[in-house]
Each structure stands twice: as structure tokens, then as C-alpha cells.
C-alpha positions, 0 to 999 in steps of 0.5 A, a space after each residue: 052116395 050111390 050104390 054104384 059110387 060106393 060098389 068096387 069098379 068091375 074090372 075085365 083083364 084082356 090077356 095073361 100077358 106078363 105085365 097082366 099078372 104083375 097088375 093084377 098081384 098089384 090090385 089085389 085086396 083093393 077095395 075100390 076094384 073087383 078083378 071079376 073075369 080074365 080072357 084068354 084063348 088059352 083056357 088052362 093058362 087063364 085058368 092058372 092066372 084066374 086062381 092065381 089072383 082070386 078071378 072068379 070067372 075065365 073068359 074064352 075070348 076077348 070079345 066075349 069079355 067085352 059082351 060081358 054085361 057085367 063088366 064095367 071097364 077093361 085093363 089092355 096089356 096086349 102087346 103095343 100093335 093091339 093097343 089100338 084096336 082092343 081098346 077101340 073095341 072096348 070103347 065101343 062096348 061101352 067100357 072104360 079103359 085102362 091101357 098099359 103104356 105106349 096109349 099107341 104106336 103113333 100120336 094118329 092111332 092115339 088120336 083115333 083112341 081118344 076120339 073113340 071114347 068121346 064118341 063112346 062116352 066112356 074114359 080112356 087113359 093110359 097106364 104108367 104107375 109111375 105117374 100114381 106115386 106120391 114120389 112123382 107128385 112130389 117131383 113135379 111139385 117141387 120143379 113146377 112150383 119155381 122153389 128151386 127154379 126153372 129146369 135147365 137141364 133134364 137126364 132121364 135114363 131107363 134101360 134092362 136086360 133083355 136076353 131072350 130072342 122070343 120076348 115080344 119086346 125085340 118083334 116088330 110086328 108087335 110095336 117092339 123096341 126100347 122106345 116104345 117100351 123103356 123110352 115111354 117112361 123117360 119121354 113121359 117124365 120128361 114132358 111132364 116137368 117140362 110142362 110144353 112140347 120141345 121145339 127140336 128133337 135129335 136122336 140116334 139109335 141101334 137097330 137089331 137086325 130085324 130092325 127095332 131099337 136096342 139103344 136109343 138116345 135123343 137131346 130136346 130142346 124146349 123153347 124156353 131154353 131148356 135142354 133135356 137128353 133121354 136114353 133108353 135100352 135093352 140089354 143093359 144092367 137095369 138102370 132107371 135115373 133122372 136128374 132135374 137140374 134147376 136154377 137154384 138146385 137139382 133133384 134126383 130121383 128113379 122115379 120108380 113104379 112100386 116103392 118097397 121097404 126094401 127099395 123106397 124109391 129116391 128123392 133127392 133134393 139139393 137146394 143152393 148153388 156152391 154149398 147146397 143143402 141136401 134132403 132126402 124125401 121119404 114115401 111110404 111103399 105103394 104098389 104102382 098098379 094098385 095106385 093107379 088101378 085105384 085112381 082110375 076107378 075114382 075116375 069112373 065114379 066121380 070124373 076126371 079131376 080124381 084121375 092123377 095120371 097122364 091125361 089125354 092132350 099129354 099122351 098125345 104128346 109124349 106120343 108126338 115126341 116118341 114119334 119125332 125121336 123114331 124119325 130122327 133117329 131114322 133119317 139122322 136130322 133134327 126134327 120138329 115133334 
């Protein structure tokens, strides 16, 4: 094994956003990823961030971070409206990119980003911590194997309180809204389990005074008869749950980003019809940020087969579904993605 292949991936972080703080804390201690620098226009804030997370260097601008030859890859936790611009800049600077969900504001923007990655010969992947969890892999395996039959209905919901009016999630200029935040999780889960694109999407939304969706529900119809429903919301109690009803059983999960001793996650399988046999599958605690960062490092070091998250084609298809949901809710009609 070469020295490069054995060395931790040298990662820089664009901004000190709140999610970046959680990411850095989760990655701490990894032997596959080394957080070597953080960039921010506020040097004091960046200094505090770096000190709290054992990061050696603070950089005064995003451009300076991208120009640093020591940094191999970038984690992009910027607001949704900046994902495309700064991911493309990073790729063109020769960096691999782990970009927070949603990968882009729409499917066309996502395609442009992946085209830039191909031109640069660098990896670009979308960060969904729950997709790096063994619980999610087990769920996909149970449903995909057909051992409890084909999925016939899927319900996936995610919502949480957003009380601060200044929260960037409520800013339309920054790509705010429940659908591009909580909704990405529900839609990506349905797309993963369905293994296909829906043929029709019908959606409704409640909008804020500024025009971002606070609550969205959508029905997704698939060619094989699968019917899925998703919901996402700001301003509710925290809830995150999916029910996957198959021909020969039901799987229930909260498809968590992180598993802890206090909150180990939930994967319950009921096999059978009127008298099902119930099984709960347990998983060891695992921080999803750490799991996805380690997998990203494996991707860079050894190739695409090492990545256990969402890939280019699926990321673009998720964005196509999100686009269709937004259009359907706005125009009050069914939409074909």
C-alpha cells in the first residue's frame, strides 16, 4: 500500500455553519480523515471552531482554502444556494467534494455539478449520514431481497421545530424550505427502497409569508403499483419515521443519522400476515458523520465501490422528484418527474 493510500484524507471545511460543527465533532478521532483547516470570513469564530475541534489551521477565505495544496478534499456545509457554486469551484481547484444535502437547488444544477466533477477527474458525493448507517443498509437489504415481498406502500415523514425567524432554513434566497431540508431525507429513502423513479407526483404545501414551504406532503405513484407518501415540516415536534409495507411483512424505522446508546434507532420487522412474527434488529452506536466521512475517504483512496452512500444517478433522481413535488404543490396538479 502506498503512503498516500495509507494516510488519512486531508479535509478542509468551508465555513463554520452549525452543521459543520456537528460534522467536525463526529469525525474527530477518525484514522481515515484528518480535518486540517477551516475557512471563514470571521477569523475569531473560525479560531474558536478550530480550537474546539482540534483543527490546526484557520483560513480567511474560501478561495484561500481551495488554493491550499495540502488539502485533498472539501466538506461543503454552506447554505443550499451555495452548494453548486462552491462545490464546482472546489472541483476545479482539484479537490474532491463531500457536499451536504441537498446536492443542489434543482436537478439541472446537480447535473452541472457532476459534469464539473468528471471534467476535473475528482469525486463529488452528497452527504446523507443516515445512508452510511448499517441500519439503513439492513433495511435496504431486507426490502430489496424480496424476502418479505415487494413494497406496496411506503410512508416517510420528518419534521422538527424551527422557532427562530432568522434561521436560514426560512430564507428563500438561501434555498430554504422544509422540502429541501427534511424532505430530502424522506424522498431519498423512498427512492432508495423503490429502486425506481415515480411516474406521477401529487403534492400540497403550506408556504410562509416569504414563500418557503413550511409543510409539504406528496404522493408518489410508481409503475409497479407501489404508492408512497412523504411529509416534511418545520414548526412541529421532532418526528422521523418510515413504514414500509410489503406483500409479506412490514418494516418500521426512524432511519436515523446517528445511533447512540441512549437512542439506538429502530428497525422492526414484522414477517407474515394476520399473525406476524416481530423482530427488532439492534445496531451498535455509530455517528453518521463519522461513518460517511470514513466512507468518503475510502472512495478517494480506493475507488467508487468503497462509497456506501448515494451515487450520482440517484442524487439527480432525488432532485428530479423534489423538483416535481415543488412544481405540483405550486400548480396544484400531478407532475411526471
